[in-house]
C-alpha positions in Angstrom: 119.6 100.3 74.1 120.4 99.6 77.7 123.7 100.1 79.6 122.8 96.9 81.4 123.7 95.1 78.1 121.3 92.2 78.8 122.5 91.5 82.3 119.0 91.1 83.8 118.0 88.8 81.0 120.8 86.4 81.9 119.5 85.8 85.4 117.3 82.7 86.1 115.2 81.8 89.0 117.8 79.4 90.3 120.4 82.2 90.5 118.4 84.0 93.3 119.8 83.4 96.8 117.5 82.9 99.8 117.1 85.7 102.4 119.4 83.9 104.9 122.2 83.9 102.4 121.7 87.6 101.7 121.7 88.5 105.4 124.9 86.6 105.9 126.9 88.9 103.6 125.5 92.1 105.1 127.4 94.0 107.8 125.7 93.6 111.2 125.3 97.3 111.6 123.1 97.4 108.5 120.2 96.1 110.6 120.4 98.7 113.3 117.7 101.4 113.4 118.4 104.5 115.6 115.5 106.8 116.4 117.9 109.6 117.1 119.7 109.2 113.8 116.4 109.1 111.9 115.2 112.2 113.8 118.4 113.9 112.9 117.9 113.2 109.1 114.3 114.5 109.5 115.6 117.7 111.1 118.1 118.0 108.3 115.3 117.8 105.6 113.0 120.1 107.6 115.7 122.7 108.1 116.6 122.7 104.4 113.0 123.1 103.4 112.4 125.9 105.9 115.3 127.8 104.5 114.0 127.3 100.9 110.5 128.4 101.9 111.9 131.5 103.7 113.7 132.4 100.4 110.5 131.9 98.5 108.6 134.3 100.7 111.3 137.0 99.9 110.7 136.8 96.1 108.1 139.3 94.8 105.1 137.8 93.1 105.3 139.3 89.6 105.2 138.0 86.0 108.6 139.6 85.3 110.1 137.2 87.8 108.5 134.1 86.4 111.9 132.5 85.4 113.1 133.0 89.0 109.9 131.4 90.3 110.3 128.4 87.9 113.8 127.9 89.3 112.4 128.2 92.8 109.7 125.6 92.1 112.4 123.2 90.9 114.6 123.8 93.9 111.8 123.7 96.5 110.2 120.6 95.0 113.5 118.8 94.9 114.3 119.6 98.5 110.8 118.7 99.7 111.3 115.2 98.1 113.6 114.5 101.0 110.6 114.8 103.4 108.7 112.3 101.1 111.6 109.8 101.5 111.5 110.1 105.3 107.7 109.5 105.3 108.3 106.6 103.0 110.8 105.1 105.5 108.2 105.4 108.2 105.7 103.4 106.1 108.3 100.6 105.9 109.0 100.5 109.7 112.6 101.7 109.0 112.4 105.0 110.9 112.1 103.9 114.5 111.4 101.0 116.8 108.9 103.3 118.5 106.0 102.6 116.2 103.7 105.3 117.6 106.4 108.0 116.9 107.1 106.5 113.5 103.4 106.4 112.5 102.9 110.0 113.7 105.9 111.3 111.7 104.9 109.4 108.6 101.3 110.4 108.8 102.0 114.1 109.3 104.7 114.3 106.6 102.7 112.4 104.0 99.4 114.3 104.8 101.3 117.6 104.3 102.3 116.3 100.9 98.7 115.3 100.1 99.6 111.6 100.2 97.1 109.3 102.1 99.6 107.7 104.5 98.0 104.3 105.3 96.4 103.9 101.9 99.8 104.3 100.3 101.4 102.1 103.0 99.2 99.2 101.9 99.6 99.7 98.1 103.3 100.2 98.5 103.6 96.9 100.5 101.9 95.2 97.5 104.4 96.8 95.2 107.3 95.5 97.2 105.7 92.0 97.5 105.1 91.7 93.8 107.8 93.8 92.1 107.8 93.2 88.4 105.0 90.6 88.6 103.0 90.8 85.4 99.6 90.5 87.1 100.0 91.2 90.8 102.4 94.1 90.6 101.1 97.4 91.8 103.0 100.1 89.8 104.3 100.4 86.2 102.8 97.1 85.2 103.1 96.9 81.4 100.5 96.0 78.8 101.0 92.6 77.2 101.0 91.9 73.5 98.5 89.1 72.8 97.7 88.9 76.5 94.9 86.5 77.5 93.2 89.2 79.6 93.1 86.9 82.8 96.6 86.8 84.3 97.9 89.5 82.1 96.9 93.1 81.2 96.1 92.8 77.5 96.2 95.7 75.1 99.9 95.9 74.1 99.1 95.8 70.4 97.1 99.0 70.8 100.0 100.9 72.4 102.4 99.6 69.8 100.1 100.8 67.0 99.8 104.2 68.6 103.6 104.5 69.0 104.0 103.5 65.3 101.5 106.2 64.2 103.0 109.0 66.3 106.6 108.2 65.7 109.4 107.8 68.3 109.7 111.5 69.3 106.0 112.4 69.6 105.3 109.1 71.4 108.2 109.7 73.8 107.1 113.2 74.7 103.5 111.9 75.1 104.7 109.3 77.5 106.9 111.7 79.5 104.0 114.1 80.0 101.5 111.3 80.8 103.8 109.8 83.4 105.5 112.8 85.0 102.6 115.2 85.1 99.5 113.0 85.4 100.9 109.7 86.6 100.8 110.1 90.4 97.2 111.5 90.7 96.1 108.9 88.1 97.6 106.2 90.3 96.0 107.5 93.5 92.6 108.0 92.0 92.2 105.0 89.7 95.2 102.7 90.3 96.6 103.5 86.9 99.6 101.3 85.9 98.7 98.8 88.6 98.3 95.2 87.7 95.0 93.7 86.6 94.5 91.8 89.9 93.2 94.8 91.9 91.0 96.4 89.3 90.0 100.1 89.5 91.3 101.2 92.9 91.1 104.5 94.7 93.4 105.4 97.6 90.8 107.7 99.1 87.6 105.5 98.7 88.2 101.8 99.5 84.7 100.6 98.7 82.3 100.5 95.8 82.1 101.8 93.1 85.9 101.1 93.3 87.5 97.7 93.7 87.9 96.4 97.3 90.6 93.9 96.3 93.5 96.1 97.3 91.9 97.1 100.6 91.5 94.0 102.8 89.1 94.4 105.7 91.6 95.7 108.3 92.8 98.4 105.8 89.4 100.0 105.1 89.3 102.1 108.3 92.9 103.0 107.8 92.0 104.4 104.4 89.4 106.6 106.0 91.9 107.7 108.6 94.3 108.7 105.8 91.6 110.9 104.4 91.3 112.9 107.6 95.0 113.9 107.2 94.3 115.0 103.6 91.2 116.9 104.6 93.0 118.8 107.4 95.8 119.7 104.9 93.3 120.9 102.3 91.5 123.0 105.0 94.8 124.6 106.0 95.5 125.4 102.3 92.1 127.0 101.9 92.6 129.1 105.0 96.0 130.1 103.8 94.6 131.0 100.4 91.9 133.1 101.9 94.4 135.0 104.0 97.3 135.5 101.5 95.7 134.7 98.2 95.7 131.7 95.9 98.7 133.0 93.9 100.9 132.8 97.1 99.7 129.3 97.9 100.4 128.2 94.3 103.9 129.7 94.3 105.0 128.4 97.7 103.2 125.1 97.9 101.3 123.8 94.8 103.9 124.3 92.1 106.7 122.7 94.3 104.4 119.8 95.1 104.0 119.1 91.4 107.8 118.8 91.2 107.8 116.4 94.2 105.3 114.3 92.3 107.5 114.3 89.2 110.5 113.1 91.3 108.3 110.3 92.8 107.2 109.0 89.4 110.8 109.4 88.1 112.2 107.2 90.9 109.5 104.5 90.6 109.5 104.4 86.8 113.3 104.3 86.4 114.0 101.8 89.1 111.6 99.2 87.8 111.7 99.7 84.1 114.5 99.1 81.5 114.6 97.6 78.1 116.7 94.8 79.6 114.6 94.1 82.7 111.8 91.6 82.2 108.5 91.1 84.0 107.6 87.7 85.4 104.6 85.4 85.5 103.7 83.4 88.6 105.7 80.3 87.6 108.9 82.4 87.3 108.3 84.9 90.1 109.6 85.0 93.6 109.6 88.1 95.9 113.4 88.1 96.0 113.7 87.7 92.3 111.5 90.7 91.9 113.6 92.6 94.3 116.8 91.9 92.4 115.1 93.3 89.2 115.2 96.7 90.8 117.8 99.1 89.3 120.2 101.5 91.0 120.9 104.6 89.0 123.3 107.6 89.3 121.6 110.7 90.7 124.7 112.5 91.9 125.9 113.6 95.3 123.6 116.6 95.7 120.4 114.6 94.9 121.6 111.6 97.0 122.2 114.0 99.9 118.8 115.7 99.6 116.9 112.4 98.9 118.7 110.2 101.4 120.1 108.0 98.5 116.8 106.5 97.7 117.7 106.3 94.0 121.2 104.9 94.3 120.4 102.2 96.9 117.0 101.1 95.6 118.0 97.4 95.1 118.8 96.8 98.7 115.7 98.8 99.7 113.6 96.2 97.8 115.6 93.3 99.3 115.4 94.6 102.9 112.8 97.5 103.0 113.0 97.6 106.8 116.6 98.8 106.6 117.1 102.5 107.3 118.5 104.6 104.5 121.7 105.5 106.4 122.7 101.8 106.4 121.8 101.2 102.8 125.1 102.4 101.3 127.2 99.8 103.1 124.6 97.1 102.3 124.6 98.0 98.6 128.3 97.6 98.4 128.0 94.2 100.1 125.3 93.1 97.8 127.2 94.2 94.7 130.3 92.3 95.8 128.5 89.2 96.9 126.1 88.9 94.0 127.7 90.6 91.0 125.6 88.6 88.5 122.4 89.8 90.1 123.0 93.4 91.2 121.7 95.9 88.6 123.3 99.3 88.2 122.5 101.4 85.1 125.0 104.2 84.6 122.9 106.0 82.0 122.3 109.7 83.0 118.8 110.2 84.4 117.4 112.4 81.7 118.7 110.2 79.0 117.3 107.1 80.8 113.9 108.7 81.0 113.9 109.3 77.3 115.1 105.7 76.6 112.3 104.1 78.6 109.6 106.5 77.4 110.4 105.6 73.8 111.4 101.9 74.1 109.4 100.4 76.9 106.0 100.3 75.3 104.6 96.8 75.8 105.8 93.3 76.6 105.4 89.9 75.0 105.8 86.5 76.6 108.8 84.4 75.8 107.5 80.8 75.6 111.0 79.4 76.3 111.6 81.3 79.5 108.1 82.4 80.6 109.3 85.9 81.0 107.8 89.0 79.6 110.2 91.2 77.6 109.8 94.6 76.1 109.0 95.2 72.4 108.6 98.4 70.4 108.0 99.2 66.7 111.3 101.0 66.0 
């Protein structure tokens, strides 16, 4: 099924180099962070978005122009994703060595996109630390067939049975809607697709009745601080709605934001899920092995330009998340040349890839011989 042709399944724990070996093959400039360069990319994304919004305000609000508005929502949400990527870079410490400036930029951008900045920063750190760990991973952790319910997230048999009853097409459509439409809010509100270690988490409420396991003591106040940014954004949206009407707010802000969320889930899902990419138990896992299980994919020159190559340089982003995006291209080439057995690039077109994983990545089962968890489906 996969264009990787089993490549990821041929990698063992002993094949993974240490961080010093990885750094040795990277060009020295890859570790340079320039505040001015980062601000220039921020200005680029802001300018593009401002132009798109200006065009949006020039389109009459009428049912007859609904096809035009749908196109506008797709364009505006796609361009706005560039701002999400910049905020994401701030959360990793890759935007600037001036930490106050970096935090301010990330906090404002993510709050404007209704993302709780510090809450996400914490859960995303866990995602990077435990990428593709079967229990401790934080996003797109699969259900396990015959899981023991302790270190694994049991229930894979149920999903396999549902898929069998619905059939491949209906199940695939169901998974696409579930992930792309409801996936992001479900993750923020309940920790959906996170591993069993952290329980029922909420990115806005770090205490009971939700689990506290994700929010260690120093992060609780940061979660509340994140909420202030969300509240201020919501108040601004309410004021805008009272002044110009809800339809305007929906057309210019809400609908494009839904497209942004779709892009976010697409990136996260595709870059950590493939029929040939396993998940790992504690005995087989290391942080770098999880990083090398990330997958680069072909998004094309336009999307790479708008989204600062977050999709085509995702492997190096997981290996060295502190590296700014404008250095990631050179670093990706170096990683590909130095570690050809480990570097994962899936050339499958994005829409086709979404369909393949939505229909074939249903649940995993543990291989006794290797200790890995590999995908199974009923087809």
